[in-house]
GUDREN-359704 format. One record per atom (N, C-alpha, C): x, y, z; residue in three letters. Coordinates in steps of 0.2 Angstrom, whole numbers, plus 5000, padded with zeros to 4 digits. Example, Ala and Ser with C-alpha at 12.3 -4.5 7.8 and 13.67 -1.06 7.14 Angstrom:
BEGIN
506649725039ala;506249785039ala;506649845039ala;506449895035ser;506849955036ser;506450005039ser;
//
This chain:
BEGIN
473048804881met;472948764875met;473548774870met;473648714867leu;474248714862leu;474048744855leu;474548774852thr;474348804845thr;474448744840thr;474148754834gln;474248694829gln;474948674828gln;475448724828asp;476148704827asp;476348664832asp;476148684838gln;476448634844gln;476148564844gln;475448564842leu;475148494841leu;475548454836leu;475648494830asn;476048454824asn;476648434826asn;477048474831thr;477748454833thr;477648394837thr;477148384842ile;477048334846ile;476848274842ile;476448274838gly;476248224834gly;475648184837gly;475448134834gly;474848094836gly;474548054831gly;473948034832glu;473547984828glu;472948024826glu;472648014820ser;472048044818ser;471747994813ser;471148014811val;470747984806val;470448034801val;470448014795phe;470248054789phe;469748014785phe;469148044785val;468648014781val;468448064775val;468448024769phe;468348064763phe;467948024758phe;467648054753glu;467248024747glu;467648024741glu;467647974737thr;467947974731thr;467647924726thr;467847914720cys;467547864716cys;468047814714cys;467747754713ile;468247694711ile;467847654705ile;468247624702gly;468047574697gly;467847614690gly;467747574685ile;467547594679ile;466947634679ile;466447614683ser;465747644684ser;465847714688ser;466347724691gly;466447784695gly;466047784701gly;465947724704met;465547714710met;465847754716met;465347794719thr;465547834725thr;465647794731thr;466247804735val;466347764741val;466547814746val;466447794752ile;466747834758ile;467247794761ile;467847824762val;468447794764val;468647824771val;468847774775arg;469047794782arg;469847774782arg;470247824783met;470947814783met;471247844790met;471647794793ser;471947814799ser;472747834797ser;473047874801tyr;473747894800tyr;474047924806tyr;474647934806glu;475047964812glu;475348024809glu;475548074813tyr;475848134810tyr;476348164815tyr;476748204813asp;477248244817asp;477448304813asp;477948334815ala;478148404812ala;478248394804ala;478548334803ser;478748324796ser;478148304791ser;477548284794gly;477048264790gly;476648204792gly;476348174788ile;475948114789ile;476348044787ile;476247994791tyr;476547934790tyr;476147874792tyr;476247814791asn;475947754793asn;475147754791asn;475047784785glu;474347794783glu;474047724781glu;473447704783thr;473147644782thr;472347654781thr;472147624775val;471447624774val;471047574779val;470647594783asp;470347554788asp;469647524785asp;469347564781asn;468647534779asn;468447574773asn;468047544768val;467847574762val;467047554762val;466647604762leu;465947594762leu;465647624756leu;465047584754thr;464647614748thr;464247674751thr;463847704746ser;463447754749ser;462847734753ser;462747664753gly;462247634757gly;462547604764gly;463147624765lys;463547604771lys;463647534772lys;463747504766thr;463947434766thr;464747424765thr;465047394769ser;465847384769ser;465947344763ser;466447364758ile;466647324753ile;467447314753ile;467747334759met;468447324760met;468747254758met;468347204760asp;468647134759asp;468547114751asp;468247154747tyr;468147144740tyr;468647184735tyr;469047224738leu;469447264734leu;470147234734leu;470447244728glu;471147224727glu;471647274731glu;472147244732glu;472647284736glu;472847344732glu;472947344726glu;473047404722glu;472547454722glu;471947434723thr;471447484723thr;471447524730thr;471647484735ile;471647504742ile;472247554743ile;472847534739asp;473447584739asp;473247644736asp;472847644730gln;472647704727gln;472247744731gln;471747714735leu;471347754739leu;471747784745leu;472247754747cys;472747784752cys;473147844750cys;473347834743met;473747894740met;473247954739met;472647934737arg;472147994736arg;472048024743arg;471947984748gly;471848014755gly;472448064757gly;473048034756cys;473648074758cys;473648144754cys;473448134747met;473448194743met;472948244746met;472348224748leu;471848264750leu;472048294757leu;472348254761leu;472648284768leu;473148334767leu;473548324762asn;474148374761asn;473848444758asn;473348434754glu;472948494751glu;472648534757glu;472348504761lys;472048534767lys;472548564772lys;473048524773glu;473648534778glu;473348534785glu;472848494786val;472548484792val;472748414795val;473148404800tyr;473348344802tyr;473048334809tyr;
//
């Protein structure tokens, strides 16, 4: 079995799911972000889907700026956890 350091050096792809709030009302959404990683960290991060608490996809209704902010939020959370 490989250690986490070895896995990080090899790199790969992964998915990160997190909850956050968007909009003026602070609506809670569930964000699914995919990314690649290697020893230097994460890259090629992309928000795949955004769901409401009722599991309805709202990805097509969000502005690009909002999606970019969600992606930045996901990267920040990933770096805090240091789990790639």
